[in-house]
C-alpha positions, 0 to 999 in steps of 0.5 A, spaced: 651 292 919 643 293 920 645 291 927 650 297 928 645 301 924 639 300 929 643 301 935 646 308 932 639 310 930 637 309 938 643 313 940 640 319 936 645 318 930 643 319 922 645 312 918 644 310 911 646 303 909 648 302 902 649 295 899 648 291 893 640 288 893 634 289 889 627 291 890 624 296 895 629 299 900 628 299 908 628 306 911 635 308 912 637 303 906 639 304 899 640 298 895 644 299 889 642 293 884 644 286 883 651 283 885 655 278 882 657 272 886 664 270 887 668 264 890 673 266 895 676 263 902 671 257 901 665 262 901 661 266 896 661 274 897 656 278 893 659 284 890 656 290 887 661 291 881 658 296 876 661 302 876 654 306 876 653 302 882 659 305 885 658 312 883 651 312 885 653 310 892 659 315 892 654 321 891 650 319 897 655 318 901 659 325 900 656 329 905 656 324 911 660 326 917 664 319 917 663 313 912 664 306 914 666 301 909 666 293 910 671 289 907 675 295 903 679 291 899 674 287 895 673 289 888 667 293 887 662 298 891 666 297 898 673 299 895 670 305 890 667 308 896 673 307 901 677 311 896 673 316 895 670 318 901 673 321 908 673 321 914 673 313 913 673 307 918 674 300 915 672 293 918 676 287 916 672 281 917 676 275 913 681 271 916 686 267 911 693 267 909 694 272 903 700 268 900 701 270 893 695 276 894 699 280 898 703 284 893 696 286 890 693 287 897 698 292 899 697 296 893 690 296 893 691 298 901 696 304 899 690 306 894 685 308 900 689 313 904 688 315 911 683 311 915 681 308 921 682 300 921 678 295 925 678 288 925 673 283 928 677 278 931 685 277 932 685 272 926 682 278 922 687 283 924 693 278 923 690 277 916 689 285 915 696 286 918 699 281 912 694 285 907 695 292 909 702 292 913 698 296 919 695 292 925 687 294 926 684 295 932 680 289 934 673 291 935 668 284 935 661 284 932 655 285 936 649 283 937 642 285 940 642 282 947 635 279 948 631 279 954 632 273 959 627 267 957 626 260 960 627 254 955 620 251 953 619 244 956 620 238 951 620 231 950 626 231 946 632 236 946 633 240 940 640 240 937 640 246 932 644 248 926 645 254 923 648 256 916 649 254 909 648 246 908 651 246 901 657 250 903 663 245 905 666 250 910 660 250 914 661 242 916 653 240 915 655 233 913 658 232 920 652 235 923 648 230 919 652 224 921 651 226 928 644 226 927 644 219 924 647 216 930 643 220 935 636 221 932 633 217 938 636 222 943 635 229 940 631 232 935 635 235 930 633 242 926 637 245 921 636 252 918 639 255 912 639 255 905 642 249 901 640 243 897 642 237 902 637 233 905 637 228 911 632 223 913 634 225 921 634 232 920 628 237 920 631 242 915 627 249 914 631 253 909 633 260 909 629 263 915 628 270 918 632 273 924 626 272 928 625 265 926 632 263 927 631 267 934 625 263 936 629 256 934 635 259 938 630 260 944 627 253 943 634 249 942 638 246 948 644 246 944 647 249 938 652 245 934 657 249 929 661 243 926 665 249 921 671 246 918 675 252 917 676 260 915 671 263 920 674 270 923 668 270 928 663 266 932 657 270 931 652 264 931 655 262 937 654 268 941 647 269 938 646 262 941 649 263 948 645 270 948 639 265 948 641 260 954 643 255 949 649 250 950 654 250 944 658 244 941 662 246 936 669 245 932 675 247 936 677 253 932 681 258 935 676 264 933 670 260 936 674 259 942 675 266 943 668 268 944 665 262 947 670 258 951 667 256 958 666 248 960 659 250 963 656 251 957 661 250 951 664 243 948 669 242 943 671 237 938 676 236 932 673 239 925 670 233 921 671 228 927 664 225 927 665 220 933 668 226 937 662 230 935 657 225 937 661 224 944 661 232 945 654 233 944 652 227 948 656 229 954 653 236 953 646 234 953 647 230 959 651 235 963 646 241 961 648 248 960 649 254 965 644 259 961 646 264 966 653 264 964 652 263 957 648 270 957 654 273 961 659 270 955 654 273 950 653 280 954 661 282 952 658 282 945 652 286 946 651 293 942 651 297 949 659 294 949 661 294 942 657 300 939 661 305 943 667 303 941 665 303 934 663 310 935 670 312 938 673 309 932 668 314 928 671 320 932 678 318 931 677 318 924 674 325 924 680 328 928 685 325 923 
């Protein structure tokens, strides 16, 4: 949301981002207070559930020309804003099989009324279709494409992991096991919160976007050993944009954004032997940094942003 908001402001639009959070707000943002962590689809969603938070948000959005709600069917702030505000654009991010939740989700969807619907991937669109009965337009997540830069020289290549280390869905144990096997062939670095510790991995915990980007510029390869439940491969796109090779679990949503043998390699999720072989081969082959940037450029805000604005205009015309 912040990336989209920044691009919209550069185009001359006024933007207010409303979200859970405490402490001082940045310009153009309104934080509505504490969130409640809820486990779903192998991940943790932090939701603003208090009615007072929803009322405050809706009051701030009443005069907007268009309101854009992410994950509108989730409980709390997003659902309340989607019910109350028009014109409305919604984005569906999650990919899962609704199963027994389908009747509940269909009922909640019917309560939202008229809106323009977006999904970030084909997988997320399939989930939204099952949950709402309507297929949304697929508009992917976007990134700010960085300036081209050369990789710094290093005695050992850097292999980077970005994500929660204590979230089973992110597959950190696979990364750790590969590091144990290849500790003399590369330097392994992990960014992201979690209590897991490894002798062979330099772990830095939660970092800022700037720190993450600095590591991506230094890294030769990003390893993404995720196991399931991914609706998009944004971390892969961020790595490719900085000329990194990618070695990742063979998930359909990952392949959809980064499937080119000149800079990406795949292994079955959780297969340490295959992941080790894929990484060793990728480090030996190297990666085509120019092709990596070409892949990432498809998701730059310069390409994605106008499609989002077109959805806003369509919602206003309904």
